[in-house]
C-alpha positions, -999 to +999 in steps of 0.1 A: -743-732-853-724-720-884-701-751-884-731-774-882-750-755-909-719-757-932-715-794-923-680-788-910-666-817-890-656-805-856-647-824-824-656-798-798-662-761-792-656-743-759-653-707-748-638-689-719-646-654-708-629-631-683-642-598-671-623-571-652-619-533-649-587-517-660-574-483-653-578-458-682-555-428-684-574-410-712-610-418-702-632-387-705-666-405-701-659-429-673-648-431-637-611-437-647-617-474-654-629-494-684-647-527-685-628-553-703-639-587-715-614-612-728-626-642-747-609-673-759-627-696-783-615-731-789-628-750-819-613-784-824-616-803-857-601-811-890-603-777-908-586-763-938-570-728-938-601-712-953-624-728-928-602-716-899-603-680-912-640-681-917-648-696-883-627-668-867-647-642-887-680-657-877-671-659-840-667-621-840-701-616-855-721-634-828-748-614-811-732-614-777-698-602-791-716-575-811-735-563-781-705-562-758-684-544-784-710-517-792-720-511-756-753-517-739-781-492-735-805-500-707-841-488-706-855-496-672-889-493-657-890-500-620-923-503-602-922-507-564-956-515-549 
């Protein structure tokens, strides 16, 4: 979205995510494991150095990245009828 708005010429954008649980030695508030998400973002195009840096910064500000980084608070209401 950012690249289009700034009219940057790009060939393709793809992402890959992996999720797993890793053992945590110093985890006071969990069951001994931490959730881990690894992301790889591939943006292909003819970019200068400043554009490359900016695209990396913008990628870390996306709503999904922010939510996963800050944790998720669930508020649930379950009605069984």
